[in-house]
Gaussian input, Z-matrix of N, CA and C with variables (Angstrom, degrees):
# hf/3-21g

backbone

0 1
 N
 C     1     B1
 C     2     B2     1     A1
 N     3     B3     2     A2     1     D1
 C     4     B4     3     A3     2     D2
 C     5     B5     4     A4     3     D3
 N     6     B6     5     A5     4     D4
 C     7     B7     6     A6     5     D5
 C     8     B8     7     A7     6     D6
 N     9     B9     8     A8     7     D7
 C    10    B10     9     A9     8     D8
 C    11    B11    10    A10     9     D9
 N    12    B12    11    A11    10    D10
 C    13    B13    12    A12    11    D11
 C    14    B14    13    A13    12    D12
 N    15    B15    14    A14    13    D13
 C    16    B16    15    A15    14    D14
 C    17    B17    16    A16    15    D15
 N    18    B18    17    A17    16    D16
 C    19    B19    18    A18    17    D17
 C    20    B20    19    A19    18    D18
 N    21    B21    20    A20    19    D19
 C    22    B22    21    A21    20    D20
 C    23    B23    22    A22    21    D21
 N    24    B24    23    A23    22    D22
 C    25    B25    24    A24    23    D23
 C    26    B26    25    A25    24    D24
 N    27    B27    26    A26    25    D25
 C    28    B28    27    A27    26    D26
 C    29    B29    28    A28    27    D27
 N    30    B30    29    A29    28    D28
 C    31    B31    30    A30    29    D29
 C    32    B32    31    A31    30    D30
 N    33    B33    32    A32    31    D31
 C    34    B34    33    A33    32    D32
 C    35    B35    34    A34    33    D33
 N    36    B36    35    A35    34    D34
 C    37    B37    36    A36    35    D35
 C    38    B38    37    A37    36    D36
 N    39    B39    38    A38    37    D37
 C    40    B40    39    A39    38    D38
 C    41    B41    40    A40    39    D39
 N    42    B42    41    A41    40    D40
 C    43    B43    42    A42    41    D41
 C    44    B44    43    A43    42    D42
 N    45    B45    44    A44    43    D43
 C    46    B46    45    A45    44    D44
 C    47    B47    46    A46    45    D45
 N    48    B48    47    A47    46    D46
 C    49    B49    48    A48    47    D47
 C    50    B50    49    A49    48    D48
 N    51    B51    50    A50    49    D49
 C    52    B52    51    A51    50    D50
 C    53    B53    52    A52    51    D51
 N    54    B54    53    A53    52    D52
 C    55    B55    54    A54    53    D53
 C    56    B56    55    A55    54    D54
 N    57    B57    56    A56    55    D55
 C    58    B58    57    A57    56    D56
 C    59    B59    58    A58    57    D57
 N    60    B60    59    A59    58    D58
 C    61    B61    60    A60    59    D59
 C    62    B62    61    A61    60    D60
 N    63    B63    62    A62    61    D61
 C    64    B64    63    A63    62    D62
 C    65    B65    64    A64    63    D63
 N    66    B66    65    A65    64    D64
 C    67    B67    66    A66    65    D65
 C    68    B68    67    A67    66    D66
 N    69    B69    68    A68    67    D67
 C    70    B70    69    A69    68    D68
 C    71    B71    70    A70    69    D69
 N    72    B72    71    A71    70    D70
 C    73    B73    72    A72    71    D71
 C    74    B74    73    A73    72    D72
 N    75    B75    74    A74    73    D73
 C    76    B76    75    A75    74    D74
 C    77    B77    76    A76    75    D75
 N    78    B78    77    A77    76    D76
 C    79    B79    78    A78    77    D77
 C    80    B80    79    A79    78    D78
 N    81    B81    80    A80    79    D79
 C    82    B82    81    A81    80    D80
 C    83    B83    82    A82    81    D81
 N    84    B84    83    A83    82    D82
 C    85    B85    84    A84    83    D83
 C    86    B86    85    A85    84    D84
 N    87    B87    86    A86    85    D85
 C    88    B88    87    A87    86    D86
 C    89    B89    88    A88    87    D87
 N    90    B90    89    A89    88    D88
 C    91    B91    90    A90    89    D89
 C    92    B92    91    A91    90    D90
 N    93    B93    92    A92    91    D91
 C    94    B94    93    A93    92    D92
 C    95    B95    94    A94    93    D93
 N    96    B96    95    A95    94    D94
 C    97    B97    96    A96    95    D95
 C    98    B98    97    A97    96    D96
 N    99    B99    98    A98    97    D97
 C   100   B100    99    A99    98    D98
 C   101   B101   100   A100    99    D99
 N   102   B102   101   A101   100   D100
 C   103   B103   102   A102   101   D101
 C   104   B104   103   A103   102   D102
 N   105   B105   104   A104   103   D103
 C   106   B106   105   A105   104   D104
 C   107   B107   106   A106   105   D105
 N   108   B108   107   A107   106   D106
 C   109   B109   108   A108   107   D107
 C   110   B110   109   A109   108   D108
 N   111   B111   110   A110   109   D109
 C   112   B112   111   A111   110   D110
 C   113   B113   112   A112   111   D111
 N   114   B114   113   A113   112   D112
 C   115   B115   114   A114   113   D113
 C   116   B116   115   A115   114   D114
 N   117   B117   116   A116   115   D115
 C   118   B118   117   A117   116   D116
 C   119   B119   118   A118   117   D117
 N   120   B120   119   A119   118   D118
 C   121   B121   120   A120   119   D119
 C   122   B122   121   A121   120   D120
 N   123   B123   122   A122   121   D121
 C   124   B124   123   A123   122   D122
 C   125   B125   124   A124   123   D123
 N   126   B126   125   A125   124   D124
 C   127   B127   126   A126   125   D125
 C   128   B128   127   A127   126   D126
 N   129   B129   128   A128   127   D127
 C   130   B130   129   A129   128   D128
 C   131   B131   130   A130   129   D129
 N   132   B132   131   A131   130   D130
 C   133   B133   132   A132   131   D131
 C   134   B134   133   A133   132   D132
 N   135   B135   134   A134   133   D133
 C   136   B136   135   A135   134   D134
 C   137   B137   136   A136   135   D135
 N   138   B138   137   A137   136   D136
 C   139   B139   138   A138   137   D137
 C   140   B140   139   A139   138   D138
 N   141   B141   140   A140   139   D139
 C   142   B142   141   A141   140   D140
 C   143   B143   142   A142   141   D141
 N   144   B144   143   A143   142   D142
 C   145   B145   144   A144   143   D143
 C   146   B146   145   A145   144   D144
 N   147   B147   146   A146   145   D145
 C   148   B148   147   A147   146   D146
 C   149   B149   148   A148   147   D147
 N   150   B150   149   A149   148   D148
 C   151   B151   150   A150   149   D149
 C   152   B152   151   A151   150   D150
 N   153   B153   152   A152   151   D151
 C   154   B154   153   A153   152   D152
 C   155   B155   154   A154   153   D153
 N   156   B156   155   A155   154   D154
 C   157   B157   156   A156   155   D155
 C   158   B158   157   A157   156   D156
 N   159   B159   158   A158   157   D157
 C   160   B160   159   A159   158   D158
 C   161   B161   160   A160   159   D159
 N   162   B162   161   A161   160   D160
 C   163   B163   162   A162   161   D161
 C   164   B164   163   A163   162   D162
 N   165   B165   164   A164   163   D163
 C   166   B166   165   A165   164   D164
 C   167   B167   166   A166   165   D165
 N   168   B168   167   A167   166   D166
 C   169   B169   168   A168   167   D167
 C   170   B170   169   A169   168   D168
 N   171   B171   170   A170   169   D169
 C   172   B172   171   A171   170   D170
 C   173   B173   172   A172   171   D171
 N   174   B174   173   A173   172   D172
 C   175   B175   174   A174   173   D173
 C   176   B176   175   A175   174   D174
 N   177   B177   176   A176   175   D175
 C   178   B178   177   A177   176   D176
 C   179   B179   178   A178   177   D177
 N   180   B180   179   A179   178   D178
 C   181   B181   180   A180   179   D179
 C   182   B182   181   A181   180   D180
 N   183   B183   182   A182   181   D181
 C   184   B184   183   A183   182   D182
 C   185   B185   184   A184   183   D183
 N   186   B186   185   A185   184   D184
 C   187   B187   186   A186   185   D185
 C   188   B188   187   A187   186   D186
 N   189   B189   188   A188   187   D187
 C   190   B190   189   A189   188   D188
 C   191   B191   190   A190   189   D189
 N   192   B192   191   A191   190   D190
 C   193   B193   192   A192   191   D191
 C   194   B194   193   A193   192   D192
 N   195   B195   194   A194   193   D193
 C   196   B196   195   A195   194   D194
 C   197   B197   196   A196   195   D195
 N   198   B198   197   A197   196   D196
 C   199   B199   198   A198   197   D197
 C   200   B200   199   A199   198   D198
 N   201   B201   200   A200   199   D199
 C   202   B202   201   A201   200   D200
 C   203   B203   202   A202   201   D201
 N   204   B204   203   A203   202   D202
 C   205   B205   204   A204   203   D203
 C   206   B206   205   A205   204   D204
 N   207   B207   206   A206   205   D205
 C   208   B208   207   A207   206   D206
 C   209   B209   208   A208   207   D207
 N   210   B210   209   A209   208   D208
 C   211   B211   210   A210   209   D209
 C   212   B212   211   A211   210   D210
 N   213   B213   212   A212   211   D211
 C   214   B214   213   A213   212   D212
 C   215   B215   214   A214   213   D213
 N   216   B216   215   A215   214   D214
 C   217   B217   216   A216   215   D215
 C   218   B218   217   A217   216   D216
 N   219   B219   218   A218   217   D217
 C   220   B220   219   A219   218   D218
 C   221   B221   220   A220   219   D219
 N   222   B222   221   A221   220   D220
 C   223   B223   222   A222   221   D221
 C   224   B224   223   A223   222   D222
 N   225   B225   224   A224   223   D223
 C   226   B226   225   A225   224   D224
 C   227   B227   226   A226   225   D225

   B1=1.4498
   B2=1.5307
   B3=1.3364
   B4=1.5018
   B5=1.6216
   B6=1.2432
   B7=1.4864
   B8=1.4430
   B9=1.3160
   B10=1.5097
   B11=1.4009
   B12=1.3852
   B13=1.4773
   B14=1.4955
   B15=1.3505
   B16=1.4611
   B17=1.5148
   B18=1.2311
   B19=1.4254
   B20=1.5482
   B21=1.2921
   B22=1.4984
   B23=1.5221
   B24=1.3759
   B25=1.4927
   B26=1.5592
   B27=1.3093
   B28=1.5060
   B29=1.4597
   B30=1.3557
   B31=1.4191
   B32=1.5653
   B33=1.2822
   B34=1.4652
   B35=1.5115
   B36=1.2984
   B37=1.4899
   B38=1.5490
   B39=1.3069
   B40=1.3884
   B41=1.5969
   B42=1.3043
   B43=1.4874
   B44=1.5830
   B45=1.3575
   B46=1.4392
   B47=1.5380
   B48=1.2788
   B49=1.4737
   B50=1.5401
   B51=1.2191
   B52=1.5325
   B53=1.5480
   B54=1.3380
   B55=1.4882
   B56=1.5431
   B57=1.3842
   B58=1.4065
   B59=1.5096
   B60=1.3825
   B61=1.3838
   B62=1.6017
   B63=1.3044
   B64=1.4774
   B65=1.5299
   B66=1.3499
   B67=1.4742
   B68=1.4904
   B69=1.3287
   B70=1.4955
   B71=1.4591
   B72=1.3087
   B73=1.4516
   B74=1.5037
   B75=1.2705
   B76=1.4992
   B77=1.5818
   B78=1.3168
   B79=1.4665
   B80=1.5583
   B81=1.3623
   B82=1.5396
   B83=1.5086
   B84=1.3551
   B85=1.4928
   B86=1.5329
   B87=1.3363
   B88=1.4761
   B89=1.4645
   B90=1.3842
   B91=1.4363
   B92=1.6103
   B93=1.3042
   B94=1.4469
   B95=1.5553
   B96=1.2900
   B97=1.4467
   B98=1.4517
   B99=1.3343
   B100=1.3840
   B101=1.5430
   B102=1.3156
   B103=1.5155
   B104=1.5043
   B105=1.4000
   B106=1.4404
   B107=1.4464
   B108=1.3142
   B109=1.3918
   B110=1.5543
   B111=1.2547
   B112=1.5077
   B113=1.4801
   B114=1.3592
   B115=1.4732
   B116=1.5418
   B117=1.3136
   B118=1.3830
   B119=1.5354
   B120=1.3886
   B121=1.4547
   B122=1.5742
   B123=1.2780
   B124=1.4225
   B125=1.4558
   B126=1.3740
   B127=1.4936
   B128=1.6075
   B129=1.3502
   B130=1.4771
   B131=1.4388
   B132=1.3259
   B133=1.4381
   B134=1.5839
   B135=1.3604
   B136=1.4313
   B137=1.4951
   B138=1.2633
   B139=1.4160
   B140=1.5566
   B141=1.2758
   B142=1.5249
   B143=1.4926
   B144=1.3269
   B145=1.4542
   B146=1.5449
   B147=1.3619
   B148=1.4081
   B149=1.5525
   B150=1.2667
   B151=1.4527
   B152=1.5529
   B153=1.3691
   B154=1.4175
   B155=1.5021
   B156=1.3146
   B157=1.4443
   B158=1.5553
   B159=1.3343
   B160=1.4861
   B161=1.4417
   B162=1.3712
   B163=1.4730
   B164=1.4674
   B165=1.3093
   B166=1.4890
   B167=1.5118
   B168=1.2827
   B169=1.4846
   B170=1.5619
   B171=1.3026
   B172=1.4880
   B173=1.5336
   B174=1.3862
   B175=1.4341
   B176=1.4974
   B177=1.2690
   B178=1.4601
   B179=1.6051
   B180=1.3315
   B181=1.4679
   B182=1.4961
   B183=1.3201
   B184=1.5072
   B185=1.5251
   B186=1.3953
   B187=1.4318
   B188=1.5270
   B189=1.3580
   B190=1.4856
   B191=1.4834
   B192=1.3509
   B193=1.5579
   B194=1.5186
   B195=1.3303
   B196=1.5425
   B197=1.5251
   B198=1.3591
   B199=1.5153
   B200=1.5542
   B201=1.3359
   B202=1.4747
   B203=1.5059
   B204=1.3153
   B205=1.4756
   B206=1.5646
   B207=1.3162
   B208=1.4338
   B209=1.4728
   B210=1.3879
   B211=1.5112
   B212=1.5016
   B213=1.3909
   B214=1.4619
   B215=1.5068
   B216=1.3366
   B217=1.4719
   B218=1.5121
   B219=1.3076
   B220=1.4778
   B221=1.5710
   B222=1.3025
   B223=1.5891
   B224=1.4879
   B225=1.3543
   B226=1.4572
   B227=1.5117
   A1=107.31
   A2=115.09
   A3=123.23
   A4=103.86
   A5=118.89
   A6=122.33
   A7=110.43
   A8=116.77
   A9=127.51
   A10=110.04
   A11=116.60
   A12=120.95
   A13=117.04
   A14=117.78
   A15=122.32
   A16=109.12
   A17=119.43
   A18=125.26
   A19=109.66
   A20=115.34
   A21=121.23
   A22=111.39
   A23=113.81
   A24=115.80
   A25=109.88
   A26=122.56
   A27=124.89
   A28=107.09
   A29=120.71
   A30=125.86
   A31=113.89
   A32=116.51
   A33=119.02
   A34=109.01
   A35=123.29
   A36=122.88
   A37=110.94
   A38=122.39
   A39=122.21
   A40=108.47
   A41=111.28
   A42=113.99
   A43=113.98
   A44=114.10
   A45=120.82
   A46=111.87
   A47=115.10
   A48=121.30
   A49=107.97
   A50=118.47
   A51=121.57
   A52=111.18
   A53=114.15
   A54=116.34
   A55=109.37
   A56=114.33
   A57=117.89
   A58=112.48
   A59=119.85
   A60=125.19
   A61=112.07
   A62=115.39
   A63=116.97
   A64=112.84
   A65=115.72
   A66=118.80
   A67=116.38
   A68=114.02
   A69=115.60
   A70=112.09
   A71=121.84
   A72=124.86
   A73=110.11
   A74=120.09
   A75=123.01
   A76=107.92
   A77=117.85
   A78=121.03
   A79=106.71
   A80=110.74
   A81=115.44
   A82=112.93
   A83=118.19
   A84=120.08
   A85=107.60
   A86=121.66
   A87=125.14
   A88=107.26
   A89=114.07
   A90=124.94
   A91=104.63
   A92=115.15
   A93=116.91
   A94=109.73
   A95=112.66
   A96=121.95
   A97=113.40
   A98=118.91
   A99=123.06
   A100=109.54
   A101=117.00
   A102=123.55
   A103=109.07
   A104=116.63
   A105=122.26
   A106=109.84
   A107=118.73
   A108=122.70
   A109=114.07
   A110=116.48
   A111=113.74
   A112=117.07
   A113=117.40
   A114=120.86
   A115=112.16
   A116=118.59
   A117=120.59
   A118=113.93
   A119=117.64
   A120=124.55
   A121=107.24
   A122=117.99
   A123=121.23
   A124=113.79
   A125=120.19
   A126=120.66
   A127=107.35
   A128=113.15
   A129=121.00
   A130=108.30
   A131=116.04
   A132=124.24
   A133=110.35
   A134=117.87
   A135=120.29
   A136=112.74
   A137=119.22
   A138=123.01
   A139=107.10
   A140=113.02
   A141=120.40
   A142=113.65
   A143=117.35
   A144=123.35
   A145=105.77
   A146=112.38
   A147=119.58
   A148=110.68
   A149=120.45
   A150=125.59
   A151=110.57
   A152=113.73
   A153=119.08
   A154=109.50
   A155=114.50
   A156=117.35
   A157=112.27
   A158=111.43
   A159=120.40
   A160=110.26
   A161=117.90
   A162=123.30
   A163=110.87
   A164=118.75
   A165=121.29
   A166=108.01
   A167=115.06
   A168=121.52
   A169=110.36
   A170=120.55
   A171=122.28
   A172=110.59
   A173=117.89
   A174=118.87
   A175=112.34
   A176=118.68
   A177=122.80
   A178=111.52
   A179=115.37
   A180=114.13
   A181=115.45
   A182=114.90
   A183=123.02
   A184=106.12
   A185=118.25
   A186=118.16
   A187=111.42
   A188=115.98
   A189=115.31
   A190=114.22
   A191=115.93
   A192=120.71
   A193=106.45
   A194=116.65
   A195=116.94
   A196=109.32
   A197=117.68
   A198=121.30
   A199=106.49
   A200=119.06
   A201=118.91
   A202=111.88
   A203=117.80
   A204=122.13
   A205=109.74
   A206=117.10
   A207=121.26
   A208=118.26
   A209=114.68
   A210=127.67
   A211=109.35
   A212=114.93
   A213=122.19
   A214=107.72
   A215=118.15
   A216=118.88
   A217=110.90
   A218=117.78
   A219=123.79
   A220=110.13
   A221=116.06
   A222=115.50
   A223=107.72
   A224=123.07
   A225=121.29
   A226=111.37
   D1=127.09
   D2=-177.46
   D3=-113.50
   D4=105.17
   D5=-177.11
   D6=-97.29
   D7=147.79
   D8=168.22
   D9=-126.70
   D10=130.61
   D11=-175.03
   D12=-79.50
   D13=47.29
   D14=178.97
   D15=-159.28
   D16=-169.54
   D17=-176.81
   D18=-78.87
   D19=163.80
   D20=179.92
   D21=-54.45
   D22=-48.29
   D23=-171.43
   D24=-71.18
   D25=-14.52
   D26=175.17
   D27=-89.15
   D28=-49.71
   D29=-176.00
   D30=-65.58
   D31=-39.88
   D32=-174.16
   D33=-72.81
   D34=-14.99
   D35=173.88
   D36=-94.92
   D37=4.95
   D38=178.32
   D39=-82.54
   D40=118.41
   D41=-175.43
   D42=-63.51
   D43=-40.85
   D44=177.59
   D45=-59.97
   D46=-44.27
   D47=-179.96
   D48=-64.63
   D49=-38.75
   D50=-178.97
   D51=-71.12
   D52=-35.73
   D53=-179.25
   D54=-66.88
   D55=-48.99
   D56=-177.44
   D57=-62.85
   D58=-41.00
   D59=177.18
   D60=-62.77
   D61=-45.67
   D62=-179.00
   D63=-68.31
   D64=-34.68
   D65=170.81
   D66=-60.34
   D67=-45.05
   D68=176.51
   D69=-70.90
   D70=-37.46
   D71=-174.30
   D72=-68.34
   D73=-19.33
   D74=-177.46
   D75=-78.12
   D76=-16.68
   D77=-178.55
   D78=-79.81
   D79=126.73
   D80=179.61
   D81=-69.02
   D82=-18.74
   D83=-172.74
   D84=-93.90
   D85=3.31
   D86=-179.03
   D87=-117.90
   D88=148.11
   D89=170.34
   D90=-121.34
   D91=95.88
   D92=-173.29
   D93=-95.64
   D94=129.60
   D95=175.38
   D96=-111.13
   D97=147.55
   D98=177.53
   D99=-98.77
   D100=149.22
   D101=176.82
   D102=-137.34
   D103=125.47
   D104=170.21
   D105=-126.49
   D106=162.40
   D107=-171.89
   D108=-69.25
   D109=-24.54
   D110=177.50
   D111=-96.62
   D112=12.51
   D113=178.15
   D114=-88.58
   D115=-29.54
   D116=178.28
   D117=65.00
   D118=35.74
   D119=179.27
   D120=-59.39
   D121=143.96
   D122=165.63
   D123=-71.96
   D124=157.49
   D125=-179.26
   D126=-61.85
   D127=144.55
   D128=176.19
   D129=-102.64
   D130=111.54
   D131=-170.35
   D132=-72.19
   D133=-28.07
   D134=-177.73
   D135=-105.39
   D136=32.99
   D137=178.51
   D138=-84.82
   D139=122.13
   D140=-179.63
   D141=-88.43
   D142=-25.34
   D143=-172.31
   D144=-146.37
   D145=127.78
   D146=-177.73
   D147=-123.18
   D148=100.79
   D149=-173.65
   D150=-97.75
   D151=142.51
   D152=179.60
   D153=-124.08
   D154=146.46
   D155=169.56
   D156=-115.28
   D157=127.23
   D158=-175.19
   D159=-115.07
   D160=107.90
   D161=-178.33
   D162=-80.06
   D163=-41.89
   D164=178.45
   D165=-157.19
   D166=171.49
   D167=-167.87
   D168=-67.01
   D169=-22.38
   D170=179.18
   D171=-68.20
   D172=-15.42
   D173=177.90
   D174=-84.89
   D175=-3.14
   D176=-173.31
   D177=-62.85
   D178=-43.73
   D179=179.47
   D180=-67.62
   D181=-30.48
   D182=176.99
   D183=-65.54
   D184=-45.72
   D185=-179.10
   D186=-58.64
   D187=-38.94
   D188=176.90
   D189=-62.15
   D190=-34.49
   D191=177.05
   D192=-66.17
   D193=-43.51
   D194=-176.75
   D195=-62.24
   D196=-44.32
   D197=-179.47
   D198=-58.79
   D199=-47.41
   D200=-178.14
   D201=-64.46
   D202=-38.78
   D203=177.80
   D204=-60.58
   D205=-38.01
   D206=177.75
   D207=-84.08
   D208=1.23
   D209=177.37
   D210=61.78
   D211=39.66
   D212=172.78
   D213=-100.04
   D214=125.19
   D215=-177.93
   D216=-60.54
   D217=136.32
   D218=-174.59
   D219=-57.80
   D220=-32.20
   D221=-176.94
   D222=-99.60
   D223=18.84
   D224=178.74
   D225=-74.08

């Protein structure tokens, strides 16, 4: 799971986010999913890796919300 702490329209235009997603998605042993704040995706129980993109410090509170929504302990 590769999360971006904003809406789809903002996150999908982030070049850094796109490069990381595309690099991971090329691997045949990975199933990479995108997560944005406006998609309301349910928690993924079989997620082995949860990546976050942080553009600036104002995104930090949103990242905490994303972790809680995915049922990942904040101090994990």
